[in-house]
C-alpha positions as a Markdown table, in Angstrom:
| # | Residue | x | y | z |
|---|---|---|---|---|
| 1 | Met | 2.4 | -139.2 | -68.5 |
| 2 | Leu | 3.4 | -137.4 | -65.3 |
| 3 | Val | 3.2 | -139.2 | -62.0 |
| 4 | Gln | 1.8 | -137.0 | -59.2 |
| 5 | Gly | 3.9 | -136.6 | -56.1 |
| 6 | Glu | 1.1 | -136.8 | -53.5 |
| 7 | Pro | -0.2 | -140.2 | -54.6 |
| 8 | Val | 3.4 | -141.5 | -54.6 |
| 9 | Gln | 3.9 | -140.3 | -51.0 |
| 10 | Thr | 0.6 | -141.9 | -49.9 |
| 11 | Leu | 1.8 | -145.3 | -51.3 |
| 12 | Val | 5.2 | -144.8 | -49.7 |
| 13 | Asp | 3.3 | -144.3 | -46.4 |
| 14 | Leu | 1.5 | -147.5 | -47.0 |
| 15 | Gly | 4.8 | -149.4 | -47.4 |
| 16 | Leu | 6.0 | -149.2 | -51.0 |
| 17 | Thr | 9.3 | -147.8 | -52.1 |
| 18 | Val | 9.3 | -144.6 | -54.2 |
| 19 | Leu | 10.1 | -146.6 | -57.3 |
| 20 | Gln | 7.4 | -149.2 | -56.6 |
| 21 | Ala | 4.9 | -146.4 | -56.0 |
| 22 | Lys | 5.7 | -144.7 | -59.3 |
| 23 | Val | 5.5 | -147.9 | -61.3 |
| 24 | Tyr | 2.3 | -149.0 | -59.8 |
| 25 | Ile | 0.6 | -145.6 | -60.3 |
| 26 | Ala | 1.9 | -145.5 | -63.9 |
| 27 | Leu | 0.4 | -148.9 | -64.6 |
| 28 | Ala | -2.8 | -148.1 | -62.8 |
| 29 | Lys | -3.2 | -145.1 | -65.1 |
| 30 | Ser | -2.1 | -146.6 | -68.4 |
| 31 | Gly | -3.4 | -150.2 | -67.9 |
| 32 | Thr | -1.6 | -153.3 | -69.2 |
| 33 | Ser | 1.8 | -152.4 | -70.6 |
| 34 | Thr | 5.2 | -153.8 | -71.4 |
| 35 | Gly | 8.1 | -153.2 | -69.1 |
| 36 | Arg | 9.7 | -150.8 | -71.5 |
| 37 | Thr | 6.6 | -148.7 | -71.9 |
| 38 | Thr | 6.0 | -148.7 | -68.1 |
| 39 | Ala | 9.5 | -147.5 | -67.5 |
| 40 | Lys | 9.0 | -144.5 | -69.8 |
| 41 | Thr | 5.6 | -143.7 | -68.3 |
| 42 | Ala | 6.8 | -143.9 | -64.7 |
| 43 | Lys | 10.2 | -142.2 | -65.6 |
| 44 | Val | 12.1 | -145.1 | -64.0 |
| 45 | Ala | 15.4 | -146.3 | -65.3 |
| 46 | Ser | 15.2 | -149.3 | -67.6 |
| 47 | Gln | 17.7 | -151.3 | -65.5 |
| 48 | Asp | 15.3 | -150.9 | -62.5 |
| 49 | Ile | 11.9 | -151.5 | -64.1 |
| 50 | Tyr | 11.9 | -155.4 | -64.2 |
| 51 | Arg | 13.2 | -155.7 | -60.6 |
| 52 | Val | 10.5 | -153.2 | -59.4 |
| 53 | Leu | 7.7 | -155.0 | -61.4 |
| 54 | Ser | 8.8 | -158.3 | -59.9 |
| 55 | Glu | 8.6 | -156.8 | -56.4 |
| 56 | Leu | 5.1 | -155.5 | -57.2 |
| 57 | Gln | 4.2 | -159.0 | -58.3 |
| 58 | Glu | 5.3 | -160.4 | -55.0 |
| 59 | Lys | 3.1 | -157.8 | -53.2 |
| 60 | Gly | 0.1 | -158.9 | -55.3 |
| 61 | Leu | -0.3 | -155.5 | -57.0 |
| 62 | Val | 0.8 | -156.5 | -60.5 |
| 63 | Glu | 0.1 | -159.6 | -62.7 |
| 64 | Lys | 2.5 | -160.8 | -65.4 |
| 65 | Ile | 1.1 | -161.8 | -68.7 |
| 66 | Ile | 3.3 | -164.2 | -70.6 |
| 67 | Ser | 3.7 | -163.0 | -74.1 |
| 68 | Lys | 6.3 | -161.6 | -76.5 |
| 69 | Pro | 7.2 | -159.3 | -75.0 |
| 70 | Asn | 5.8 | -159.9 | -71.5 |
| 71 | Lys | 3.2 | -157.5 | -70.3 |
| 72 | Tyr | 2.2 | -156.4 | -66.9 |
| 73 | Arg | -1.4 | -155.7 | -65.7 |
| 74 | Pro | -2.1 | -153.8 | -62.4 |
| 75 | Ile | -4.6 | -154.7 | -59.8 |
| 76 | Gln | -7.1 | -151.9 | -59.8 |
| 77 | Ile | -6.2 | -149.0 | -57.5 |
| 78 | Glu | -9.5 | -149.4 | -55.6 |
| 79 | Glu | -8.5 | -152.9 | -54.8 |
| 80 | Gly | -4.7 | -152.4 | -54.3 |
| 81 | Leu | -4.9 | -149.6 | -51.8 |
| 82 | Pro | -7.1 | -151.5 | -49.3 |
| 83 | Ile | -4.6 | -154.4 | -49.6 |
| 84 | Leu | -1.7 | -152.1 | -48.6 |
| 85 | Leu | -3.7 | -150.5 | -45.9 |
| 86 | Gln | -4.6 | -153.8 | -44.4 |
| 87 | Arg | -1.0 | -154.9 | -44.4 |
| 88 | Arg | 0.1 | -151.6 | -42.8 |
| 89 | Asn | -2.6 | -152.0 | -40.1 |
| 90 | Lys | -1.4 | -155.5 | -39.4 |
| 91 | Gln | 2.2 | -154.3 | -39.1 |
| 92 | Thr | 1.1 | -151.5 | -36.7 |
| 93 | Ile | -0.6 | -154.0 | -34.5 |
| 94 | Glu | 2.5 | -156.2 | -34.5 |
| 95 | Ile | 4.7 | -153.2 | -33.7 |
| 96 | Lys | 2.3 | -152.2 | -30.8 |
| 97 | Asn | 2.5 | -155.8 | -29.4 |
| 98 | Ser | 6.3 | -155.7 | -29.7 |
| 99 | Ile | 6.4 | -152.3 | -27.8 |
| 100 | Asn | 4.2 | -153.7 | -25.1 |
| 101 | Glu | 6.4 | -156.7 | -24.7 |
| 102 | Ile | 9.6 | -154.6 | -24.6 |
| 103 | Val | 8.0 | -152.3 | -22.0 |
| 104 | Lys | 6.9 | -155.3 | -19.9 |
| 105 | Asn | 10.4 | -156.8 | -20.0 |
| 106 | Phe | 12.1 | -153.6 | -18.9 |
| 107 | Gln | 9.6 | -153.1 | -16.1 |
| 108 | Ser | 10.6 | -156.5 | -14.7 |
| 109 | Ile | 14.2 | -155.3 | -14.4 |
| 110 | Asp | 15.1 | -154.1 | -10.9 |
| 111 | Lys | 16.5 | -150.7 | -11.2 |
| 112 | Ile | 19.2 | -149.8 | -8.7 |
| 113 | Glu | 19.4 | -146.1 | -8.0 |
| 114 | Asp | 22.6 | -144.9 | -6.4 |
| 115 | Asp | 23.2 | -141.5 | -4.8 |
| 116 | Asn | 24.5 | -140.0 | -8.0 |
| 117 | Glu | 21.2 | -140.8 | -9.8 |
| 118 | Lys | 19.0 | -139.2 | -7.2 |
| 119 | Cys | 19.8 | -135.7 | -8.4 |
| 120 | Gln | 19.6 | -135.5 | -12.2 |
| 121 | Phe | 20.1 | -133.0 | -15.0 |
| 122 | Val | 18.3 | -134.1 | -18.2 |
| 123 | Cys | 18.2 | -132.3 | -21.5 |
| 124 | Val | 14.8 | -132.5 | -23.2 |
| 125 | Pro | 15.0 | -131.6 | -26.9 |
| 126 | Gln | 11.9 | -132.9 | -28.4 |
| 127 | Lys | 8.7 | -130.9 | -28.4 |
| 128 | Glu | 6.4 | -133.9 | -27.7 |
| 129 | Ile | 8.5 | -135.0 | -24.7 |
| 130 | Ile | 8.6 | -131.4 | -23.3 |
| 131 | Glu | 4.8 | -131.1 | -23.6 |
| 132 | Lys | 4.4 | -134.5 | -21.9 |
| 133 | Lys | 6.6 | -133.5 | -19.0 |
| 134 | Ile | 4.7 | -130.2 | -18.6 |
| 135 | Arg | 1.4 | -132.0 | -18.5 |
| 136 | Asn | 2.8 | -134.8 | -16.2 |
| 137 | Gly | 3.9 | -132.0 | -13.8 |
| 138 | Phe | 0.4 | -130.7 | -13.6 |
| 139 | Glu | -1.1 | -134.2 | -13.1 |
| 140 | Thr | 1.3 | -135.5 | -10.5 |
| 141 | Ala | 1.9 | -132.3 | -8.4 |
| 142 | Gln | 0.9 | -132.7 | -4.8 |
| 143 | Thr | 1.0 | -129.1 | -3.4 |
| 144 | Ser | 2.1 | -126.5 | -5.9 |
| 145 | Val | 3.1 | -125.6 | -9.5 |
| 146 | Asp | 4.9 | -122.4 | -10.2 |
| 147 | Leu | 5.1 | -121.2 | -13.9 |
| 148 | Ser | 6.8 | -118.5 | -15.9 |
| 149 | Ser | 6.3 | -117.9 | -19.5 |
| 150 | Glu | 5.8 | -115.3 | -22.3 |
| 151 | Val | 2.2 | -114.1 | -22.6 |
| 152 | Gln | 1.5 | -115.9 | -25.9 |
| 153 | Cys | 2.9 | -119.2 | -24.6 |
| 154 | Ser | 0.8 | -118.7 | -21.5 |
| 155 | Met | -2.4 | -118.4 | -23.4 |
| 156 | Glu | -1.7 | -121.4 | -25.6 |
| 157 | Gly | -0.6 | -123.5 | -22.6 |
| 158 | Ala | -3.9 | -122.6 | -20.8 |
| 159 | Glu | -5.8 | -123.9 | -23.8 |
| 160 | Arg | -3.9 | -127.2 | -24.0 |
| 161 | Ser | -3.9 | -128.0 | -20.3 |
| 162 | His | -7.1 | -126.3 | -19.1 |
| 163 | Asp | -8.9 | -129.5 | -18.0 |
| 164 | Ile | -5.7 | -131.0 | -16.3 |
| 165 | Ile | -5.1 | -127.8 | -14.4 |
| 166 | Leu | -8.7 | -127.7 | -13.1 |
| 167 | Lys | -8.4 | -131.4 | -11.9 |
| 168 | Ser | -5.2 | -130.5 | -10.1 |
| 169 | Val | -6.8 | -127.5 | -8.5 |
| 170 | Lys | -9.6 | -129.7 | -7.2 |
| 171 | Arg | -7.0 | -131.9 | -5.6 |
| 172 | Gly | -5.7 | -128.9 | -3.7 |
| 173 | Val | -2.7 | -128.0 | -5.9 |
| 174 | Lys | -1.9 | -124.2 | -5.9 |
| 175 | Phe | -0.8 | -122.6 | -9.2 |
| 176 | Arg | 1.2 | -119.4 | -9.5 |
| 177 | Glu | 2.2 | -118.0 | -12.8 |
| 178 | Leu | 4.4 | -115.1 | -13.8 |
| 179 | Ile | 3.5 | -113.8 | -17.3 |
| 180 | Asp | 6.1 | -111.8 | -19.3 |
| 181 | Leu | 4.7 | -108.9 | -21.3 |
| 182 | Ser | 8.0 | -107.7 | -22.8 |
| 183 | Gln | 6.9 | -109.1 | -26.2 |
| 184 | Gly | 3.6 | -107.2 | -25.9 |
| 185 | Arg | 0.1 | -108.0 | -24.8 |
| 186 | Cys | -2.3 | -110.3 | -26.5 |
| 187 | Gln | -6.0 | -111.2 | -26.2 |
| 188 | Glu | -6.7 | -113.5 | -23.3 |
| 189 | Ser | -7.9 | -116.9 | -24.2 |
| 190 | Thr | -11.2 | -118.2 | -22.9 |
| 191 | Ala | -9.4 | -121.0 | -21.0 |
| 192 | Phe | -7.0 | -118.5 | -19.3 |
| 193 | Ser | -9.8 | -116.2 | -18.3 |
| 194 | Thr | -11.5 | -119.1 | -16.7 |
| 195 | Leu | -8.4 | -120.2 | -14.8 |
| 196 | Lys | -7.4 | -116.8 | -13.5 |
| 197 | Arg | -10.8 | -116.4 | -11.8 |
| 198 | Asn | -10.0 | -119.4 | -9.7 |
| 199 | Pro | -8.5 | -118.4 | -6.3 |
| 200 | Ala | -6.1 | -121.4 | -6.5 |
| 201 | Tyr | -4.6 | -120.0 | -9.8 |
| 202 | Gln | -2.7 | -116.8 | -9.1 |
| 203 | Thr | -1.2 | -114.7 | -12.0 |
| 204 | Arg | 1.2 | -111.8 | -12.0 |
| 205 | Phe | 2.3 | -109.8 | -15.0 |
| 206 | Phe | 5.8 | -108.4 | -15.5 |
| 207 | Cys | 8.2 | -107.2 | -18.2 |
| 208 | Ser | 11.5 | -109.0 | -18.3 |
| 209 | Thr | 14.7 | -108.6 | -20.3 |
| 210 | Phe | 15.2 | -112.4 | -19.9 |
| 211 | Pro | 11.9 | -114.1 | -20.9 |
| 212 | Val | 12.0 | -117.7 | -19.7 |
| 213 | Lys | 9.5 | -120.5 | -19.7 |
| 214 | Leu | 9.7 | -122.7 | -16.6 |
| 215 | Glu | 7.7 | -125.0 | -14.4 |
| 216 | Ile | 8.5 | -125.8 | -10.8 |
| 217 | Lys | 6.6 | -128.8 | -9.3 |
| 218 | Asp | 6.2 | -129.1 | -5.5 |
| 219 | Arg | 9.4 | -127.0 | -5.1 |
| 220 | Gln | 11.3 | -130.2 | -6.0 |
| 221 | Glu | 11.5 | -130.4 | -9.8 |
| 222 | Val | 12.1 | -127.8 | -12.4 |
| 223 | Leu | 11.6 | -127.8 | -16.2 |
| 224 | Ile | 13.2 | -124.7 | -17.8 |
| 225 | Ser | 13.8 | -123.5 | -21.3 |
| 226 | Thr | 17.6 | -123.2 | -22.1 |
| 227 | Lys | 17.6 | -120.5 | -24.8 |
| 228 | Asn | 17.5 | -116.7 | -24.2 |
| 229 | Ala | 14.9 | -116.2 | -26.8 |
| 230 | Lys | 11.1 | -116.1 | -27.1 |
| 231 | Pro | 10.4 | -119.4 | -25.5 |
| 232 | Asn | 8.3 | -122.1 | -27.0 |
| 233 | Leu | 8.1 | -125.9 | -27.1 |
| 234 | Asp | 10.5 | -126.1 | -30.0 |
| 235 | Thr | 13.5 | -124.9 | -28.0 |
| 236 | Pro | 15.5 | -127.4 | -25.8 |
| 237 | Tyr | 14.5 | -127.6 | -22.1 |
| 238 | Leu | 16.4 | -128.8 | -19.0 |
| 239 | Trp | 14.7 | -130.9 | -16.4 |
| 240 | Ser | 16.3 | -131.3 | -12.9 |
| 241 | Asn | 15.5 | -132.3 | -9.4 |
| 242 | Asn | 18.8 | -130.9 | -8.1 |
| 243 | Pro | 17.7 | -129.1 | -4.9 |
| 244 | Ile | 20.2 | -126.3 | -5.2 |
| 245 | Leu | 19.2 | -125.5 | -8.8 |
| 246 | Val | 15.5 | -125.7 | -7.9 |
| 247 | Gln | 16.0 | -123.4 | -4.9 |
| 248 | Val | 17.9 | -120.8 | -7.0 |
| 249 | Ile | 15.2 | -120.8 | -9.7 |
| 250 | Gln | 12.4 | -120.8 | -7.1 |
| 251 | Gln | 13.9 | -117.7 | -5.4 |
| 252 | Trp | 14.2 | -116.0 | -8.8 |
């Protein structure tokens, strides 16, 4: 009997090991079985099967029937999965509480900032953090946001941040965007069409041999892609509030 990969992965996501997931699924399909039969069904090594069955017993997913030889009976899958899900949810709540406590403790630490820390250069490699920094720039800007990106990235960015940009515009923030057409034109998104009709959101199109995605906030901070390639949020970015670098990029 074959054990399907997708159910195994689901059980692993719920907290079981791969071997535990395979054995539990095998038992759930075949019903009460001996350890030797279960090992063959689950395709688990014989030297591992009794350890894994013992672990599943401790988790409340398998019952041991005393006989010669001993047999093992699974808790029905419709009962076992909710048990695992409940435990995972409880763990998630505990982790969230731990995170909040850690954040609270670190916020209570006085951070001393020296002159060398006032001007920073920070590499931002992760897509999620890059996206968060871009949105944060829109949300916290006081006077202006200058943007430059390839046309497809511009359309996608307008869709993701449409509401945030409109809120910033209402606060009096001016947006200016340079859109690179060197990779070719594409159909304007609905969100972009709405934004460019707003007088506070100015756009200019150009063709560049060096397409770059960047955001300059209030002429004080810059977030810029670091690869000379079609830019997207999967490439590393550099964030800096160094006034010389910001000025050079602003003039460009």
